[in-house]
N, C-alpha and C positions, 0 to 999 in steps of 0.2 A: 577727563578723557585720557585714556591710556596712550602713551607715546609709542611710536612704532617699534623701537628696540625692545621695550618691555613686553609689547604684544608678541613679538617673535619669540621672546624668551619663555613667556608663559604658555605659549602653544607648543613648546618643546622643539621649535624649529632650529634653534642655534646649536651647533655642535662645538665649533672652535672659532676663536678670534685671534688675530695677531696682536691686537691691543684693544681689549674690551672697552676700556674707559674712553679711548679716542674714537672708536667706532660708534659708541653710544652717543657721544657728543656730536659727531658728524651727522648722524641720522636724526637726532632729536632736536638739535638747536640750529640746524641749517635747512634750507629748502633747495630743491632742484639739484641735489647731489647726483652727479652722473655715476652709475655703477654698471658693471657688466657681468654677464654670464655667457659662457661659450657653449655652442651646440655643434658637434661634429655631424655632418650630414651622411651618416653611415647607412641609412635606410630611407624609404620614401614616405615615412610617417614618423611622427613623434610617438613615444609610448608613455606608459604610466610613470616610468622613472623620470622622464622629462617634465611630467605634469606638475610635480612638486616644485620644480624650479620656476615654472611659469606662474604658479600661484604666489611664490615669494616675490617674483618680479611685479606682479599685479598689486600685491599688498604694499610693496615699497612705493609703487607709482601712486596708489591711492593716498599715501602719506606725503606726497608732494615731491618725490624724487624721480630722477630721469633714467629709465632703463636703457641700456645698450645691449641689444641681442646680437651676439657675435656668431655668425655662421662660419664654421671652419672649412671654407672652401680649400684652403691649403693644408691645414692640419689633418683633414680627413684623408688626404693622399698618403699620409704616413700611418695614422691610426694610433690612438691612445692605448698603450699596453696595460693601463690600470685595470685590475680585476680580470684580465684575460689570460688564459693558460696557453694560448697560441696566438700567432700573429693574425691580425684582422685581414679579411679579404681586401685586396687592393682594387679600388674602384677607378673608373676612368673619369676624366674631367666632365664628360657629358652626364654620366650617372650622378656625380656629385652635384652638378648644377641643377639637375632635375629634382634631386632630393631636397636641395636647399629651397627650391621654389615651393615644394610641398610643405616644408617647415614654416615658411613665411605665411602661407594661407592659414595654417592651424594656429600659429601664435597670435594672430589677429583676433581670435575669439576671446583670448584672456588678457592681452596687453593692448592698450590704446596707442596706436601709432599715428593718430591724427595730429595735425598742427604742431609737429615737433615734440610731442609729449614723450615719445620714445623713438629710438632710431635702430635701424638694422644695418649691420656692417658685415663685410665678408673679408676674412683675413687673407684671402687670395690676392686682394688688391694691393697689399703692402709686402706680403711674403714672397710671392712668386717673382716679382721683379728684382728681388734682392740678389746681389752678386754673392756667391758662396764664400769667397775669400773675405769679402767685406763683412759678411755676417759672422764668420768665425772670429775676426779681429775685434768686432764691436761687441758681440754677445758671448761667443764661446769662451773667450779669455776669462770671463767672470765665473765660470762654472768649474767646480772641483769634481773630477770623476769619482774620487773616493767618497765624497759626500753624496753624490747622486746614487751611488750603489747601495747606500743605506736606506734610501727612500722605499717605503712600503710598495709603491707602484712598480718598482723594479725587482725587489727582493724575491717575491713569489715566482717570477719568471726565471730569475737566475738559478733558483733552486729546482726548477722544473725543466722545461724544454729549451731554456736559454732565451736570450734577448738579441734581436737583430740590431745592427748599427742604425738602420733606418728608424726604428722605434726609439732608439736612444736619443735621437734628436728631438723627440716630441716635447720634452720638458723645456728645452731651449726655445722652441717656437712659441709655446704657450706663454712662457715668461716674456718673450718679446712682444706678444700681443698686448700685455698689460702695459709695458713701457710705451708702445706706440699710442695706445688709447689715452694714457696719462699725458703724453706730449701733445696730442692733437685734439683731444676732447675734454681734457681736464678730469679724466676718470680717476678717482682716488680709491675705488673699492672694487675688488673682484669677489664674486660670490660663486659658490659651486657646492656640489655634494661633498660629504666628508672624505670620500675616497680621492678627492682632488687636492687635499691639503698640501701635499708636497709640491705640486705644480704651482699652487697659489702663493705659498710663502716664498718660492723661488722668484716669482714675478715681482713681488714687493721688494725682495732683496736686490734684484737686478736694477730696479729704479734707484734704490739707494746707492748702489755701486757706480752706475753710469751717470746719473744726473745729480747725485749727492743730495737727494731729497728723502726725508723720512716721514712724509705725509701720505703714503700709499699703504692701504691695509687690505687684509684678506679676511673673509668670514665664510665658514662652511656651515651647511645645514644638515640636519639629521637625514640619513638614508631611509627610504621607505621600506621598512622591514616588518615582518610579523613578530609576534611576541616570542617566537622561537628563533629569531635572528635570520630568517630566510628572506630574500628579496621579494617584495610584492610585485605583482604584475605579470605573473606567469600562469598559464593554464596548460592543459594537455595539448592544445592547438598551438601553443607558443606564447609570444608576448601579447599583452593587452594594449592594443594600439589606439590612438586618438582618431585615426581615419575610419569613418563609418563603413568604408568598403572592406577594410581588413578586420575590424571588430565592430559588429553592428551595435547600434545604441542599446538594443535589448541585451546583447551579450555583455556590453560594458556595464549596464545596470545590474545584471545578474552577478557579475564578478563581485561588485561591492555589496550586493544584497547577501551574498553567501560567505563573506569573510568571517573569521572566527570571532566569537563573542569578546575575546580578550583584546582584539585589535580595533573595535568599533570607535571607542571614544578617542583613542590616540589619532586615528585617521581623521576623525571629525575636526580635531584641533589642528592637524597639520595641513589638511587640504581644503576645508570649506571656509567660507566667510561668515559662518554662523557665529553670533556673539558667544563669548566664553560662558556667560550666564545661562544662555539657552543650552549649551552643551553640558553644563553642570547638572541641569535637570535630567538629562538623559543618563548621566553618570550614575544616578541613583537606581536605575532600573536593573533588574536581575532576571536570569533565566529566560523564559519565553517572552517576557516583556521587552527584552532587547531587540526583538524583531522589529518593533516600531522605530528604534534607533537606526537599525540597518536599512530599513526602507527609506527613512529620511536622508541618510547618508547617500544611498545610491541615487535617489532622486536629485539631490543637490549637485552631485558630481556630474551626473548625466546632463543636467541642464547647463552646467558650466561649459561642458565640452561640445554637446550636440544641440543645445537650445531647449527652451521650455517645452515646446510641442513634442519633441522626441522623448523627453524625460517623462512627460505625462502619459504618452502612449506606452512606454516601457513599464511605468508604474501600474497602469491599468491591466496590462498583460500579466504582470507579476502577481497582482492581487487575485486575478482569475486563477492562476496556477496554484498559489498558496491557499486559495479558498476552496480548491477542489474542482471548480468548473474551469477546466483548462481552455484558454483562448490561444489559438495557434497563430493569430494574425501577425504578431510581432516577434514570433520565435525565430531563433537562428535556423536556417533551412539548408538542407543539402539536396541537390538535384541528382537523381540517378538516371543513367542512360541505359539503353538495351545492352551496351557493351559491359556494364557492371554485373550482368547476370550470366551465369553459366548453366546451360540446360534449363533456363527459365527460373533459376533461383539464385539468391545471394546468401552466403553464410552469415550468421549473426555476428561472428567475430570480424569478418571483413566489413560488414555494415557499420559496426561501432568505430572501426579505424577510419573508414571513409568519412564518417560524420565528425571526426575529431574528438570523439568521446573517449577514446583510448589511443595511446601512442603506438601500441603494437598488438599483435594477436595474443601474445602472452598476457598483456595487461587486460585485454578484453575478456580472455578466458577466466581470469580471476574475478572480474566484475560479475560475469554470468554465474560462476560457481558460488559466489558470495551472495547471490540473490539480489544483486543491485540493478538488474535490468528488466524493464518491462516494455512491451509494445502494445499500444492501444489499450492499456490497462491490464494486460495479461502478462504475468511474470514469465520470463524466459529462464529455464533452469538448465537446459542442455546446451553446452558449448557447440554441439554439432547441429543445432537447430538452424533452419534456413527460412528465408522469407521469399515467397513466390511472387514473381512479377505480376501474375494474374490476380493476386490478392489486393493490389493497390486500387483503392477507390478514392482517388483524389490525393489523399495524404495519409501518412502514418506518423504517430507520435511516439518517439522513444523517450523513456524516462530512465535516467541514471541516478541512482540513489534517491534521496527525498526531494532534491531541489532542482536538478538539472533536466530540462525538457528540450527536445530537439525534433524539428519537423523534417520528414523525408517525403519528397515528391518524385514522381516519375515523369521524366521529360517526354 
Protein backbone atom coordinates (compact mmCIF):
# COMPACT_ATOMS: atom_id res chain seq x y z
CA UNK A 1 0.00 0.00 0.00
CA UNK A 2 1.36 3.41 -1.02
CA UNK A 3 1.97 5.81 1.88
CA UNK A 4 0.36 9.25 1.78
CA UNK A 5 3.43 11.37 1.00
CA UNK A 6 4.38 9.17 -1.95
CA UNK A 7 0.75 9.21 -3.14
CA UNK A 8 0.74 13.03 -3.08
CA UNK A 9 4.04 13.06 -4.94
CA UNK A 10 3.03 10.57 -7.63
CA UNK A 11 -0.16 12.50 -8.29
CA UNK A 12 1.90 15.65 -8.87
CA UNK A 13 0.32 17.47 -5.93
CA UNK A 14 3.46 18.50 -4.07
CA UNK A 15 5.20 21.65 -5.29
CA UNK A 16 7.60 22.60 -2.44
CA UNK A 17 8.48 21.45 1.10
CA UNK A 18 10.47 23.24 3.78
CA UNK A 19 12.07 19.87 4.68
CA UNK A 20 10.92 16.97 2.50
CA UNK A 21 12.57 14.27 4.60
CA UNK A 22 10.99 15.49 7.85
CA UNK A 23 7.56 16.06 6.29
CA UNK A 24 7.60 12.58 4.73
CA UNK A 25 8.47 11.07 8.10
CA UNK A 26 5.79 13.11 9.86
CA UNK A 27 3.04 12.00 7.48
CA UNK A 28 4.11 8.40 6.84
CA UNK A 29 5.29 7.29 10.29
CA UNK A 30 2.85 9.12 12.58
CA UNK A 31 -0.94 9.22 12.84
CA UNK A 32 -3.30 12.02 13.76
CA UNK A 33 -0.87 14.78 12.73
CA UNK A 34 -2.72 18.14 12.91
CA UNK A 35 -2.23 20.25 9.76
CA UNK A 36 -3.97 23.37 8.57
CA UNK A 37 -5.04 25.20 5.43
CA UNK A 38 -6.40 28.75 5.52
CA UNK A 39 -9.40 30.03 3.56
CA UNK A 40 -10.16 33.74 3.43
CA UNK A 41 -13.92 34.33 3.20
CA UNK A 42 -13.80 36.76 0.25
CA UNK A 43 -16.97 35.42 -1.46
CA UNK A 44 -20.14 33.55 -0.51
CA UNK A 45 -18.91 30.34 -2.12
CA UNK A 46 -15.75 28.34 -2.53
CA UNK A 47 -14.53 27.93 -6.12
CA UNK A 48 -12.50 25.45 -8.15
CA UNK A 49 -9.22 26.94 -6.85
CA UNK A 50 -10.27 25.95 -3.31
CA UNK A 51 -11.42 22.53 -4.50
CA UNK A 52 -7.88 21.21 -4.86
CA UNK A 53 -7.10 22.27 -1.29
CA UNK A 54 -10.18 20.45 0.02
CA UNK A 55 -9.20 17.33 -1.91
CA UNK A 56 -5.74 17.39 -0.31
CA UNK A 57 -7.38 17.84 3.10
CA UNK A 58 -9.63 14.86 2.46
CA UNK A 59 -6.75 12.72 1.20
CA UNK A 60 -4.66 13.52 4.27
CA UNK A 61 -7.64 12.80 6.52
CA UNK A 62 -8.19 9.41 4.88
CA UNK A 63 -4.53 8.68 5.68
CA UNK A 64 -5.26 9.23 9.38
CA UNK A 65 -4.26 12.87 9.88
CA UNK A 66 -6.33 15.70 11.38
CA UNK A 67 -7.31 18.67 9.20
CA UNK A 68 -7.73 22.14 10.67
CA UNK A 69 -9.75 24.32 8.32
CA UNK A 70 -8.94 27.90 9.20
CA UNK A 71 -11.50 30.48 8.15
CA UNK A 72 -9.85 33.89 7.85
CA UNK A 73 -12.43 36.01 9.63
CA UNK A 74 -9.67 38.50 10.53
CA UNK A 75 -7.30 38.16 7.56
CA UNK A 76 -10.20 38.65 5.12
CA UNK A 77 -10.58 42.15 6.58
CA UNK A 78 -7.16 42.96 5.11
CA UNK A 79 -7.01 40.78 2.00
CA UNK A 80 -4.13 38.70 0.71
CA UNK A 81 -2.23 40.71 -1.95
CA UNK A 82 -0.83 37.48 -3.48
CA UNK A 83 -1.59 37.30 -7.20
CA UNK A 84 -3.67 40.49 -7.15
CA UNK A 85 -2.88 43.58 -9.22
CA UNK A 86 -5.06 45.77 -7.03
CA UNK A 87 -6.27 45.87 -3.44
CA UNK A 88 -9.17 43.54 -2.67
CA UNK A 89 -12.58 45.00 -1.88
CA UNK A 90 -12.89 45.62 1.85
CA UNK A 91 -15.77 43.59 3.32
CA UNK A 92 -17.78 44.22 6.46
CA UNK A 93 -17.73 41.85 9.45
CA UNK A 94 -21.29 40.80 8.58
CA UNK A 95 -20.34 39.94 4.97
CA UNK A 96 -17.30 37.97 6.15
CA UNK A 97 -19.34 36.02 8.72
CA UNK A 98 -21.96 35.17 6.10
CA UNK A 99 -19.29 33.99 3.64
CA UNK A 100 -17.59 31.92 6.35
CA UNK A 101 -20.87 30.10 7.06
CA UNK A 102 -21.25 29.31 3.33
CA UNK A 103 -17.71 27.89 3.32
CA UNK A 104 -18.49 25.68 6.32
CA UNK A 105 -21.47 24.08 4.57
CA UNK A 106 -19.50 23.37 1.40
CA UNK A 107 -16.41 22.00 3.15
CA UNK A 108 -18.48 19.35 4.91
CA UNK A 109 -19.09 17.64 1.55
CA UNK A 110 -15.41 16.78 1.23
CA UNK A 111 -14.01 16.79 4.78
CA UNK A 112 -15.44 14.76 7.69
CA UNK A 113 -15.89 17.04 10.71
CA UNK A 114 -17.71 14.45 12.84
CA UNK A 115 -16.40 13.26 16.21
CA UNK A 116 -13.38 15.56 16.18
CA UNK A 117 -11.94 14.05 12.97
CA UNK A 118 -11.37 17.59 11.72
CA UNK A 119 -11.88 21.04 13.23
CA UNK A 120 -12.86 24.40 11.86
CA UNK A 121 -11.43 27.53 13.47
CA UNK A 122 -11.71 31.26 12.77
CA UNK A 123 -8.65 33.48 13.17
CA UNK A 124 -10.91 36.37 14.19
CA UNK A 125 -11.09 34.62 17.58
CA UNK A 126 -7.41 35.29 18.36
CA UNK A 127 -6.40 38.14 16.05
CA UNK A 128 -9.18 40.66 16.66
CA UNK A 129 -8.67 40.80 20.46
CA UNK A 130 -4.90 41.35 19.98
CA UNK A 131 -3.55 44.68 21.22
CA UNK A 132 -1.72 46.27 18.28
CA UNK A 133 1.36 47.32 20.28
CA UNK A 134 1.52 43.87 21.81
CA UNK A 135 1.31 42.31 18.33
CA UNK A 136 4.10 44.52 16.97
CA UNK A 137 6.38 43.66 19.89
CA UNK A 138 5.72 39.92 19.82
CA UNK A 139 5.43 39.33 16.08
CA UNK A 140 6.49 42.40 14.08
CA UNK A 141 9.96 42.51 15.63
CA UNK A 142 10.84 39.21 13.93
CA UNK A 143 10.13 40.38 10.37
CA UNK A 144 12.67 42.08 8.13
CA UNK A 145 11.06 44.58 5.77
CA UNK A 146 13.93 44.12 3.32
CA UNK A 147 13.28 40.38 3.20
CA UNK A 148 9.52 40.81 2.91
CA UNK A 149 9.93 43.06 -0.11
CA UNK A 150 11.72 40.26 -1.99
CA UNK A 151 8.72 37.91 -1.62
CA UNK A 152 6.92 37.13 -4.88
CA UNK A 153 3.55 38.00 -3.31
CA UNK A 154 4.74 41.62 -2.86
CA UNK A 155 7.09 42.12 -5.82
CA UNK A 156 4.45 42.21 -8.55
CA UNK A 157 2.41 44.77 -6.62
CA UNK A 158 5.42 46.97 -5.91
CA UNK A 159 6.23 47.03 -9.61
CA UNK A 160 2.61 47.89 -10.48
CA UNK A 161 0.02 49.88 -8.55
CA UNK A 162 1.84 49.69 -5.25
CA UNK A 163 1.10 48.00 -1.96
CA UNK A 164 -0.92 49.48 0.90
CA UNK A 165 0.34 49.30 4.46
CA UNK A 166 -2.89 47.43 5.27
CA UNK A 167 -1.94 44.56 2.96
CA UNK A 168 1.69 44.64 4.10
CA UNK A 169 0.45 43.31 7.44
CA UNK A 170 -1.08 40.22 5.85
CA UNK A 171 2.08 38.11 5.96
CA UNK A 172 2.53 38.82 9.68
CA UNK A 173 -1.03 37.80 10.47
CA UNK A 174 -0.86 34.55 8.47
CA UNK A 175 2.46 33.72 10.12
CA UNK A 176 0.93 34.35 13.53
CA UNK A 177 -1.93 31.95 12.67
CA UNK A 178 0.63 29.14 12.33
CA UNK A 179 2.27 30.11 15.64
CA UNK A 180 -1.12 30.19 17.41
CA UNK A 181 -2.22 26.80 16.04
CA UNK A 182 1.21 25.32 16.84
CA UNK A 183 0.88 26.45 20.47
CA UNK A 184 -2.79 25.65 21.03
CA UNK A 185 -3.43 22.58 18.83
CA UNK A 186 0.00 21.08 18.24
CA UNK A 187 -0.24 21.91 14.53
CA UNK A 188 3.14 21.23 12.92
CA UNK A 189 2.30 21.56 9.25
CA UNK A 190 0.80 24.33 7.14
CA UNK A 191 -0.37 23.54 3.61
CA UNK A 192 -1.42 25.84 0.80
CA UNK A 193 -1.17 26.59 -2.89
CA UNK A 194 2.30 27.27 -4.23
CA UNK A 195 1.54 31.00 -4.44
CA UNK A 196 1.45 30.92 -0.61
CA UNK A 197 5.06 29.73 -0.25
CA UNK A 198 6.41 33.04 1.13
CA UNK A 199 3.65 33.30 3.73
CA UNK A 200 4.05 29.67 4.79
CA UNK A 201 7.82 29.68 5.25
CA UNK A 202 7.55 32.88 7.27
CA UNK A 203 5.10 31.15 9.61
CA UNK A 204 7.49 28.25 10.23
CA UNK A 205 10.33 30.76 10.71
CA UNK A 206 8.27 32.74 13.26
CA UNK A 207 7.76 29.58 15.34
CA UNK A 208 11.50 28.99 15.32
CA UNK A 209 12.27 32.59 16.31
CA UNK A 210 9.59 33.01 19.01
CA UNK A 211 9.34 29.52 20.54
CA UNK A 212 12.79 28.23 19.58
CA UNK A 213 11.27 25.15 17.87
CA UNK A 214 12.31 23.72 14.53
CA UNK A 215 9.61 21.05 14.17
CA UNK A 216 7.08 23.14 12.23
CA UNK A 217 7.01 22.68 8.46
CA UNK A 218 5.35 23.99 5.34
CA UNK A 219 4.30 22.24 2.15
CA UNK A 220 2.70 23.72 -0.94
CA UNK A 221 0.83 21.96 -3.68
CA UNK A 222 0.59 22.48 -7.40
CA UNK A 223 -1.70 25.26 -8.59
CA UNK A 224 -4.55 24.12 -10.80
CA UNK A 225 -3.45 25.39 -14.19
CA UNK A 226 -3.88 24.34 -17.81
CA UNK A 227 -1.04 22.96 -19.91
CA UNK A 228 -0.58 26.56 -21.13
CA UNK A 229 -0.05 27.79 -17.56
CA UNK A 230 -3.41 29.58 -17.19
CA UNK A 231 -5.45 29.20 -13.99
CA UNK A 232 -8.30 26.72 -14.28
CA UNK A 233 -11.79 27.52 -13.10
CA UNK A 234 -12.67 30.52 -15.27
CA UNK A 235 -15.45 30.79 -17.85
CA UNK A 236 -17.07 33.65 -19.76
CA UNK A 237 -19.47 34.00 -16.83
CA UNK A 238 -16.62 34.16 -14.30
CA UNK A 239 -15.42 31.68 -11.69
CA UNK A 240 -16.56 28.06 -11.52
CA UNK A 241 -18.17 27.95 -8.06
CA UNK A 242 -18.97 25.01 -5.79
CA UNK A 243 -22.35 26.55 -4.89
CA UNK A 244 -25.05 25.07 -7.18
CA UNK A 245 -26.90 28.40 -7.14
CA UNK A 246 -23.88 30.16 -8.69
CA UNK A 247 -22.64 27.34 -10.98
CA UNK A 248 -25.25 24.65 -11.62
CA UNK A 249 -24.21 20.98 -11.39
CA UNK A 250 -24.70 20.73 -15.17
CA UNK A 251 -22.43 23.74 -15.81
CA UNK A 252 -19.89 22.31 -13.35
CA UNK A 253 -19.99 18.97 -15.19
CA UNK A 254 -19.68 20.66 -18.57
CA UNK A 255 -16.67 22.69 -17.46
CA UNK A 256 -14.69 19.50 -16.79
CA UNK A 257 -16.19 17.67 -19.79
CA UNK A 258 -14.86 20.43 -22.05
CA UNK A 259 -11.29 20.83 -20.78
CA UNK A 260 -8.41 20.41 -23.21
CA UNK A 261 -7.18 16.91 -24.02
CA UNK A 262 -3.75 17.82 -22.64
CA UNK A 263 -5.18 18.52 -19.16
CA UNK A 264 -7.45 15.50 -18.56
CA UNK A 265 -5.00 13.03 -17.00
CA UNK A 266 -3.28 15.68 -14.90
CA UNK A 267 -6.60 16.83 -13.42
CA UNK A 268 -7.64 13.21 -12.79
CA UNK A 269 -4.48 12.72 -10.73
CA UNK A 270 -4.82 16.01 -8.85
CA UNK A 271 -8.52 16.11 -8.06
CA UNK A 272 -10.07 12.64 -8.08
CA UNK A 273 -9.69 9.66 -5.75
CA UNK A 274 -9.45 7.30 -8.71
CA UNK A 275 -6.57 4.80 -8.21
CA UNK A 276 -3.44 5.68 -10.17
CA UNK A 277 -3.67 2.28 -11.94
CA UNK A 278 -7.13 3.18 -13.28
CA UNK A 279 -5.90 6.60 -14.40
CA UNK A 280 -2.95 4.93 -16.17
CA UNK A 281 -5.45 3.04 -18.36
CA UNK A 282 -7.08 6.32 -19.43
CA UNK A 283 -3.61 7.75 -20.09
CA UNK A 284 -3.25 5.38 -23.05
CA UNK A 285 -6.24 6.87 -24.86
CA UNK A 286 -5.78 9.29 -27.76
CA UNK A 287 -7.88 11.61 -29.90
CA UNK A 288 -11.65 11.13 -29.67
CA UNK A 289 -11.12 8.21 -27.27
CA UNK A 290 -10.22 10.81 -24.63
CA UNK A 291 -13.88 11.84 -24.51
CA UNK A 292 -14.58 8.83 -22.29
CA UNK A 293 -11.84 10.04 -19.91
CA UNK A 294 -13.36 13.55 -19.86
CA UNK A 295 -16.80 12.09 -19.14
CA UNK A 296 -15.41 10.01 -16.29
CA UNK A 297 -13.53 13.01 -14.86
CA UNK A 298 -16.57 15.30 -15.03
CA UNK A 299 -18.82 12.68 -13.41
CA UNK A 300 -16.34 11.97 -10.58
CA UNK A 301 -15.85 15.64 -9.71
CA UNK A 302 -19.54 16.52 -9.94
CA UNK A 303 -20.39 13.63 -7.60
CA UNK A 304 -17.76 14.83 -5.11
CA UNK A 305 -19.15 18.38 -5.03
CA UNK A 306 -22.88 17.93 -5.71
CA UNK A 307 -23.61 14.29 -4.93
CA UNK A 308 -24.17 11.15 -7.02
CA UNK A 309 -27.72 12.00 -8.12
CA UNK A 310 -26.78 15.39 -9.58
CA UNK A 311 -23.72 13.87 -11.25
CA UNK A 312 -25.86 11.17 -12.87
CA UNK A 313 -28.37 13.75 -14.11
CA UNK A 314 -25.58 15.89 -15.59
CA UNK A 315 -24.02 12.84 -17.26
CA UNK A 316 -27.37 11.83 -18.78
CA UNK A 317 -27.96 15.35 -20.11
CA UNK A 318 -24.43 15.54 -21.51
CA UNK A 319 -24.78 12.18 -23.27
CA UNK A 320 -27.96 13.40 -24.91
CA UNK A 321 -26.17 16.57 -26.06
CA UNK A 322 -23.09 14.81 -27.41
CA UNK A 323 -25.20 12.06 -28.91
CA UNK A 324 -27.18 14.58 -30.93
CA UNK A 325 -30.50 14.23 -29.12
CA UNK A 326 -30.29 17.34 -27.01
CA UNK A 327 -32.05 17.12 -23.62
CA UNK A 328 -32.67 20.53 -22.11
CA UNK A 329 -33.83 19.29 -18.69
CA UNK A 330 -30.58 19.96 -16.84
CA UNK A 331 -29.14 22.66 -19.06
CA UNK A 332 -28.07 26.04 -17.67
CA UNK A 333 -31.03 28.34 -18.21
CA UNK A 334 -31.60 32.06 -18.64
CA UNK A 335 -35.03 33.60 -18.08
CA UNK A 336 -35.98 36.57 -20.26
CA UNK A 337 -38.60 39.10 -19.20
CA UNK A 338 -40.62 41.46 -21.43
CA UNK A 339 -38.18 44.23 -20.40
CA UNK A 340 -35.38 42.41 -22.28
CA UNK A 341 -37.17 43.01 -25.59
CA UNK A 342 -37.33 46.23 -27.54
CA UNK A 343 -40.20 46.52 -30.01
CA UNK A 344 -40.84 42.82 -29.47
CA UNK A 345 -37.33 41.59 -30.34
CA UNK A 346 -33.92 41.06 -28.74
CA UNK A 347 -30.68 41.24 -30.72
CA UNK A 348 -28.58 38.08 -30.96
CA UNK A 349 -25.55 39.88 -29.50
CA UNK A 350 -27.52 41.09 -26.47
CA UNK A 351 -28.96 37.60 -26.04
CA UNK A 352 -25.52 35.95 -26.00
CA UNK A 353 -24.26 38.43 -23.41
CA UNK A 354 -27.43 38.05 -21.32
CA UNK A 355 -26.90 34.26 -21.24
CA UNK A 356 -23.24 34.60 -20.25
CA UNK A 357 -22.12 32.97 -23.51
CA UNK A 358 -20.07 36.06 -24.37
CA UNK A 359 -18.51 38.69 -22.14
CA UNK A 360 -19.34 41.62 -24.44
CA UNK A 361 -21.12 42.55 -27.66
CA UNK A 362 -17.74 42.56 -29.42
CA UNK A 363 -17.00 39.00 -28.35
CA UNK A 364 -20.55 37.96 -29.30
CA UNK A 365 -20.14 39.51 -32.77
CA UNK A 366 -16.95 37.47 -33.35
CA UNK A 367 -18.75 34.28 -32.32
CA UNK A 368 -21.59 34.90 -34.76
CA UNK A 369 -19.29 35.95 -37.61
CA UNK A 370 -17.16 32.85 -37.00
CA UNK A 371 -20.17 30.61 -37.45
CA UNK A 372 -20.14 29.47 -33.84
CA UNK A 373 -23.76 30.21 -32.88
CA UNK A 374 -27.02 28.46 -33.67
CA UNK A 375 -30.55 28.71 -32.24
CA UNK A 376 -32.80 25.65 -32.26
CA UNK A 377 -30.46 23.99 -34.75
CA UNK A 378 -30.30 26.90 -37.20
CA UNK A 379 -27.00 28.72 -37.61
CA UNK A 380 -27.05 32.48 -37.00
CA UNK A 381 -24.70 34.22 -39.45
CA UNK A 382 -25.80 37.86 -39.16
CA UNK A 383 -24.67 39.84 -36.07
CA UNK A 384 -27.72 42.09 -36.61
CA UNK A 385 -30.12 39.14 -36.33
CA UNK A 386 -32.91 39.37 -33.75
CA UNK A 387 -35.12 36.91 -31.89
CA UNK A 388 -38.80 37.80 -31.67
CA UNK A 389 -40.66 37.50 -28.38
CA UNK A 390 -43.54 35.91 -30.26
CA UNK A 391 -41.29 33.12 -31.59
CA UNK A 392 -40.87 31.58 -28.13
CA UNK A 393 -42.72 28.31 -27.78
CA UNK A 394 -41.69 27.24 -24.31
CA UNK A 395 -37.92 27.44 -24.79
CA UNK A 396 -35.10 28.08 -27.24
CA UNK A 397 -31.75 26.25 -27.27
CA UNK A 398 -28.64 28.26 -28.10
CA UNK A 399 -25.58 26.30 -29.17
CA UNK A 400 -22.15 27.93 -28.95
CA UNK A 401 -19.36 26.07 -30.73
CA UNK A 402 -19.60 22.28 -30.67
CA UNK A 403 -20.07 21.65 -26.96
CA UNK A 404 -21.88 24.48 -25.17
CA UNK A 405 -25.67 24.43 -24.96
CA UNK A 406 -27.87 26.95 -23.16
CA UNK A 407 -31.63 27.10 -22.64
CA UNK A 408 -33.57 30.37 -22.87
CA UNK A 409 -37.12 30.68 -21.58
CA UNK A 410 -39.56 33.57 -21.51
CA UNK A 411 -41.00 34.44 -18.12
